N, C-alpha and C positions, 0 to 999 in steps of 0.2 A: 252607057257602056258601049254601045255601038260606035260611038264617037271615039272612044279610046282604042277600040280594036281597029277601026278604019284608019286612024291617024297614028298608027304605031310608027315611032321614030327610033331607028337604031341608035342614033347619037344620044338621044335623051335616055334611052335604056342603058347605054354604056356608062354615061355619067352617073346615073342613079345607082347602077351596080357598083361603080368605082367608089362612090360616096358611102354606099352601104358597107362594102368590104373595108373601107378606111375606118368607118365608124366602128365596125366589129373589131378591127385591130386596135384601135384606140381604147375601146371599152375593155378588150382583153388585157391590154397592157396596164391600164390605169384603174379599171373598175372591177373586172371579173376576178383578177387575182386577189385583191383585198376582200371581195365578197366571198370567193371560194375559201380563202384563208380563214375568214370569220366563220364561215359555215363549218369548215374542218375543225376549227378551234371549238366551236359550239358542239359539234359532234363528239369530239374528244372529251369535252367537259361533261356532256350527257353520259358518255360511256363511263367516265370516272365516277360520276355521281351514282350511276346504276351499280357499279362495282362496289362503291363505298356503301350504298344502301344494302347490297347483298351481304357485305361483310358485317354491317351493323345488324342485319337480320340474323345472320349466323351467330354473331356474338350475343345478341338478345336471346336467341334460342338456348345457347349454352348457359347464359346467366339464369334464364328461366328454369332450366333443368337443375342447375346448381341450387337455386333458391328452393325449388321443390324438395330436393334432397335435404338441404339444411332444415327446411320446415318439417319434413318427416322425422329427421333426427331429433329436432327440438321437441316434436310431439312425443316421440318415444321417451326422451329424457324427462319430459314433463310427466308422462304417465308413470315412469319409474319413480320419480321423486314423490308423486302423489301417493302411489302405493306404499313406498317406503315410509312416508310421513304418517299414513294411516296405520301401518304396522307399528311404528314407533309410538304413536299415540295410544294404540291398544295396549302395548307393553307398559307404557307409563301408567295408564289407568289401572291395569292389572296389578302392577307393582304398588301403586298407591292404595288399592283395595287391600292387598296383602299386608302392607305396612299398617294401614288403619285397623285391620282385623287384629294384628298382633298387638298394636298399641291398646286397642279396646280391651283385649283379653288381659293385658297387663294392668290396665286401669281397674277392670272388674276384680282381678285377683288382689290388687292392692286394697281395693275397697273392702273386699271380703276380710282380708287380714286386719284391716283397720277396724272393721265392725267387730270382729272376733276379739281383738285386743281391747277395744272400748267396752265390749260386753263383759269381758273378764275383769277389767278395771272397775266397772260399775258394780259387778257382783262382789268384788273384794271390798269396795267402799261400803256397799250395802251391808256386808257381813260385819265390818268393823263398826258401822253405825248401829246395827242390831246389837252387837256385843256391848258397845258403849251404853246404848239405851238400856239393855238388860242389866248391866252392872249398876247403872245409875238407879234404875227402878228397884233393883235388889237392895242397893245400899239405902235407899229411902225407906223401903219396907222394913229392912233390918233395923234401921235407926228408930223407926216408929215402934216396932215390936220389941226391940231390945233397949228401950229407953230405961227400963228398970234393971237394976243389978241382978236380981234373981233370975229374970228372964234371960239375961245374957249368959249367966252361968249354966242354966239349963240348956240353952242352945249350944253352947260350946261342948258340953257333955254329950249331947246328942250327936254332934259332928264327930266327936272322938269315937263314939260307939259305932258309928257308921263306917268310919275308916278302918277300924279294927275288924269289922265284919267282912270287909271286902278282901 
């Protein structure tokens, strides 16, 4: 380093300075402008990306709040539909019970009427059968007892006497 300081040459310094300034001017004209343009373009691209990201973030927040609102509305609607369905189900069950009760009462009443009619019919048939059996038994008894002419005449006379007495 001492050698450089001791051997300082103004001409060499001038030419080095001139080459340096020339190099700076050439770089400025051909390299720095494209580099600075590329950097500015990159900076603008980054700014646009950041703005786009901010817009997307804002839009996402808006969509998220809209989704939450829609979800809450859907939950309210679901709860309403469920409660309405439960209410309707209870009403249907109650109506079915009432209809079944009415129908069962009708069936019981019809059965009672049917039993009463059948009972009356059976009693009538039984009376007729008793009457038929009584007549048949009486006719057999009378045939046996009145097989003789004298007995028949006596019996007829007895019946006539009983009729007149009454």
